[in-house]
Each structure stands twice: as C-alpha cells, then as structure tokens.
N, C-alpha and C positions, 0 to 999 in steps of 0.2 A: 471485205466487210467494212472498210473505211468509207467506200462510196455508198454502200447500203445505209450505213449509219448517218452519213450526211443527208441522204435522201429522206430518211425518216425524220431527222431533225427539222429539215425545211418544211416537210408536210405538216408536222405538228405545229410549228410556228404559224404556218399559213392558216390551218384550220382553226386554231385557238384564237389567234389575234388578227392577222391580216384580213382574212376573208370576212370577219364580222365587223371589225373596227374601221377598216380602211376601204378596201376594194377587192373585187373579184379579179383574178388573173386567169383568163381563159386558157385552157390547155395545160396549165402548170401541173395539176394533180395527175392528169393522164401521163404526162411526160415522166413525172416522178415514179408513177406506178410501173411504167415500162422499164425504167432504170432498176427499180426494186426487183422485178421479175428476172431481169438479166443478171443481177447480182446473185440472186438466189440460185439460178441455174448454174452459174459459175461456181458458187459455193458447193453445190451438189456435185459438180464434176471434179472440183479440187479435192473434196473430202472423200469422193468415191463412196458415198453412203450406200450401203446395201439396202435395196428396196426404195432408194430415193428419198427425197424430202418428205413425201407424203407419209412414209413409214416413220420418220423421225418426228413428224408433227403430232401434237397432242390431239386428243379426241375433239376438243373444242374447235381447233383449226379445221379438222376434217369435217366437222358438223357444219361450219360456216360454208365450206366449199360445196357440200352436198345440198345445203339450203338454197344457195344461189343457182345451182344447177337444176334442182327440182322445180323451182318457181318460174324459170325463164319462159318456157314455151306457153304454159297456161296463162301467164300474165300478158304475153304477146297477143293471145287470142281474145282475152276479155278487155284489154285496154281500149278506151275510146280515143285516146291520143297516143299513137304509136311512138312518135318522136319524143314526147314528154316521158313516156314509160322507159324508153331506151336510155334517155338521159339520166333518169333516176336510178335505173338498174346499173348503169355504168358506174355511178357514184358508189353504189352498194358494193360492187366488185372491187373498187378502189379501197374501200374500208376493209374488206376481207384481205386484200393484199397487204394493207398496213398492219393488220393483225398478225399475219404470217411473218412479215418482216421484223416486227417488234419481238415476236416469239423467238425467232432464230438469233436475233441480235442479243437478246438477254441470255439465251441459252449458251451462245458461243462465248460471250464475255463473262458469264456467271456473275453479272452485276447489272442492276437496273437503275443505279443512281443517276446516270446521265439522262435517261428518259424522264425520270421524275423531276430532275432539275430543269430541263427544258420546258416541261409542262408547267412547273412552278413559276419560272420567270415569265413565260408567255401569259399565264393567267394574271400574274401581278401587273404586267403591262396593260392587259385588258381591263383590270380593275381600276388602275390609275386613269386610263383613258375615259372610262365611264364616269368616274368621280369628278374629274376636272373638265372634260370636254364632251360629256354625254349629251344625248338629245332627249327630247320629251316626245313620247308617242302621241300623235294627234288624236284627240277625242277622248283619251283616257288620263292624260297627265302623268303617265308612268315613265320612269327613267329607262332609257335604252342606250346601249353603247354608241350607236350611230343609227342613221336612217336604215341601215341594212339589218339591224338587230331587232330583237323583241324582248319584252320585259321578263318573261319566264326564262328565256335563254340566258339573260344576264344573271338572274338569281341562281340558276342551276350551275352556271360557270363559277360563281362565288362559292357555292357548295362544294364543287369539285376542288376548288382551291383549298378549302379547309381539309379535305381528304389528303391532298398532296402535301399540305403543310404538316400533317401529323407524321408523315413518312420522313420529311426533311428536318424535322425538329431536332433530331439527334445527330445531324450531319455537321455541326459546328456552330460557333457563336454567331457568325454572320447570318446564318439561316434563321436562328432564333430572333435576331433583331429584325430581319425582314418580315418574318411571320408576325411578330408583335405589331409591326407597322401595317401589315396587310389586314389584320382582323378588324380594326375599326372602319377601314375603307370598305371592306366586304360587307360589314353589317349595315353601313350607311347605304350602300348600293342596293342591298336587298330590301331595305325599308322603303327606299324611293321607287324601287321597281314594282312594289305592291304584290310580290309573289309569295303567297302563303306556303307553298310547298318547298320553296327554297329556304325559307326561314325555319320551318319545321324540320326539314331534312337535315340542316346543320345541327339543330338541337338533338335530334334523335341519334344521329351518327356519333356526336361527341359523347352522348350518354353511353351508348353501346361500346364505343371505343374505350372509354374509361373502365368499363367493367371487364371487357375482353382483353385489352392490351396493357393498360396502365397498372391496374391493381395486381395482376399476376406477375408483373415484371419487377415489383418492389422486393428487394432483399437487403441484407445487411451491408452489402458492398455499395449499393446505389441509393440507400435511404437518404443520405445527405443531399445528393443531387436532386432526388425527387422532391424533397422538402423545399429546397431553394426554388426549383422550377414551379412548384405548386404555389409557393408564396408570391412569386412574381406574377403568375397568372391571376391569383386572387386580387392582388393589388391592381392589376390591369383591369380586372372586372369591375372593381369599385370605381376606378377612374372613368371607365367607359359608361357605367350606369348613369352618372350625372350628365355625361355628354350625350349619351345615346337616347335617354328617356324622352327629352323634348323632340328629338328627331323622329323617334318611333311613334310617339303619341300624336304627332301632327302629320303623320305620313299616310299615304294611300294604303299601305300595308295594315296599319292599325284600323282603318275604316273597313277594310275587307275581312278583317278577323271577326266582324260582326255578321258574317255570312249565314244564310239559312237556305232552305230549299227554294225560297223565292228569289234568291240572288241570281242575277242574269247569267253570270258565268257558270254557276252550278246548274242552272236550267239547261244551258247550252250543252254542257258536258254530258248531262243525263241523256239529252237528245242524241248526242254523238254516239254514246254507248248503245242506245236503242237501234240507231241506224246501222252501227257496226254488227250488231247481232242479226239484224235482218239481212244484211249482205252476206254474212256467214251462212245463214240458212239457205240463201239462194245459190251460193257457190261454196259448198261445204268442204270440198277436197283441196282446192288450190286457191281459193279466194278470188278477188277481183284484180289482182296484180300488184306487184311491189309499188308502194307509194301511190296507189290508185284510189284510196279511200276518198281523197279530196275531190275526185272527179265523179265517182259513182254516188257519193252521198248527197250531192247537191249543196253541201255546206261550204265547200271551197277551201278547206284546210284539213290538216291531219286530225286524228281523233283524240289527241291529248292523253292517250293511254297506250302503252306498249302492248298490253294484252288485247285491247280492242283492235289496234292497228294490225298486229300480226295475224290475228284470227280472221279479220275481214279481208286483208290483202293477200294472205298466203294460205288460208284454209287450215284444216286440221293437219295436213301433211307438213306444211311449213311450220305451223305452231309447235308440233311435237319435236321437229328437228331443231328449231330455234331455241325453244325453252329448255331443251335437254342440255344446252350449253350452260345455262344458269344452274341447273340441278347438278351437273357434273362438277362445275367449279366449286359450288357451295359444299358439296360432300367431300371433295378432295381437301378443301381448306379446313373443314371440321376434323377430318381424319388426321391431317397434318398437325393441326392445333393440339389435338388430344395426345398424339404420339410425342410431340416435343414437350408438352406440359408434363407428361409422365416421366420423361427423361431429364426434366429440369433444364431444358435447353431454352434459349431465348425465343419468345413467341410474340414479340412486339409487331413484327411485320405481318405475321399470320393474323394477329388481332385486328390490325388495320384493314386488311383485305376482307376478313370475315365480317367485320362491322359494316364495311361498305356493301358487301353482297346482301346482307340481311336488310339493310335500308333500301337498297336498289330494288330488291324483290317486292318490297312493300310499295315503294313509290312508283313502280312501273304501272300502277293503276292510274296515276295522274301525270305521267310524263312519258316521253318517247325516247327509248334507247336505240331503236332500229336505225335511225338516220343520224346518229351522233358519232362522229369519228373518234372522239375522245374516249368513248366507252370501249371501242375496239382496241385502242391503245392500252387502256387499263386492263382489259381482259387478256390481251396478249402478254402483258407483264405477269399477271396472275397465273395464266396457264403455263408459262415458261417456268415460273417459280415453283409451281407444283411438280412440273416435269423433272426439274433438277433435283428436287427433294425425293422424288420417286426413284431416281437413279442412285443418289448418294446414300451412304450408311449414316443415319443421323447420329449414331453413337460415336462415330469416328470423326465426323466433319462438322464441328459445331458452328462455324462461321463461313460456310460455303458461299453465302450470298450477302455477306456484310450486313447481317441483320442486327 
C-alpha cells in the first residue's frame, strides 16, 4: 500500500499543480496508472479477497468501470479522429484507476487525512502561483495560472480549495493559519479570473456547509471553540471587505455579473446546449464518443456542462450509468447524515460531503466534472467513507474515520 499511496500522491500533485501551472510530463500518468493497477492486484492477492477487488469496490467504482467499458466501442465508431479519441479515453481510464486507488487507500487506512492534505497543499501552491506569477488570457484580460490554464479552471480550483479547507480546518492550528491566508488569495484569484460560477459556487457551498455541518455540530462542549472561530472569521471578513471591495468592483468578475441573455458567453453556452441536444437526438444510445463534443459540434471545445457533455458524448446509456454515481453518493450521504444525527454522533465530515454534492449537482449545469481528475479523487474519498460507515456499527465506533 505504500507504493500505491506514493503513486496516488504524485498523481494528485501532478494533476492539481504541475500539469496546469508548469508543464506536461508525457507518459507520467500512464506509468503511475500501471503502478496503481499492479499494487491493487498485489493487494488483492495478499488479502485473498473473496470475489476479488470488484466485490469489495463500492457501487460508484463499479459504475465507473461499467461506464468506460460501455462507451468504448461506440465512441470508436463515431469518432472522426481516432487517435484523439483514444488519447482522451485513456485519460478517462486513468481517472477511473485513480478513483479505485483512492477508494482502497482510504478504506485500508480508515483515514483520508493524507489525501486531503495533499490536495490542500497542492491547491495552495496553485493559488500562490496564480496570484504572484499568473498570466493574462489574451483577448479577455482574465487571470490564468499559466499559458496552459484557463480562467474558469482557476476559479473552480479555488472553489475546490475552499471545500478542502473546511475539512482541514479542525486538523490543527497550522491548518487554520494556512486557510486564513488562503482565503484572500483565492478570492482575489476568482475576482481576476472573471468566473461567476467559481464565485457563486464558493458562496453557495459555504452557506449550505454552515447549515448542514456547522450549526448541528455546536454543543456545550465546543461552544467556546465555535465562538472563538466564528469571531476570528468575522474579523477576517471585516478586514477582507475593505481590502477586497476595490479589487472586486474593478475586476472583470464585477463587469460580468451584469450579464444578460445578450452576453456573448451566455449566448455561446445556450448554443452549446442546443448543439448538445441535437447530437443526443442523432446518437441517442451511446452518443458521439467520449470527449468528442468538441469535434462533432463545430465549436471546437467542450460544452461547459456536465449534463450536456455526458448526454451528447455517451448517450442515454452512458448518462444513466454516469449520473447514477451522483445519485448513489448523495443518497448514501443523506442516509448516513440522518443516521448519525439521530444518534448524536459527529456529522461534520458528512456535512462537508453532502454540501459539496448538492452544490456540484447544481453546478454541473455550467461546469464539467467528466474530465476533472480531482472530482474522481473526491468521489473516491466519499465512496470509501460511505463504504466504511456501511460496514461499521455507528453506535459502537464513533471516531472510525477521525471525523
């Protein structure tokens, strides 16, 4: 498991930071994926799991495998550029392998702190690079982390950083200090990136998180800690208001909040959704092939919507399989949240995960999950967390995953 853990760590750092901020390393993710498969097979042999890894895997992991198996041949047939399709499909397979590796890593260790810490430090490095050494996208004036990045990707990474920060907040003083330092940098990056969904995503997540995770966690034992933390955050908000308001009011983000149906980006996205629906009508069962919207649409880029992308690229068969993962995870988290709430057990982690899933389901209308490896990492953690809870007796094991 040590080699598997190292491979996962390297892949997370590469996808979050190195690939976006510095440079692509050809063949690295393929090599790491092969190592992960070898480690998983060795783990299967060593543990002598009855029924093998597949039986131990959660529904979500099985659904990812089924999804990629089902869409391969149809995509090969409909793709206008076979080499590009195979390249994209291979990346998708690597994301699925990453999901499975994270799932078994968390399940075996019964702890996901390491994964979240690696994510947190990688996103912090990404944020600092964008803040101090970021580039400006030609023609738009929007901030990007490097010439390899794009504005919405930057803002969504800042949003994911906020999600990770809520998990790490209770892990010690050093994490609180780093998070307090991260927040203004993230807000500045989002403002300069001009991404509305990144900014709104942060706000909506924090609101739901406060309702689902913070308020129910307050009791007589931790009321003092809560009040101190809340006071610090309010003070930080007051300080940030004076600092952030001029940045926000003079930013591209502020200008873009005046959007209407005549806004060029809105018009383009409406056109993308219309084209995606037309492609779905033409290829209703298996779509036009994984990551092939950009070629069949004539637009030259992905559809800016997970729903539109999955439907047009993988058809009804792929869409049902893929979105069943979201439904399964959400219902498991709701069930777990309610069960632990009734037994007066800690629900902080459940609140974070549930808040993220609710926001993600909404924002899948305007962002792409399908090609984002970090989503596979988060889903792997959540699926494993739910699997462990499914195994354990909640009433006897209150701190089984250090929540």
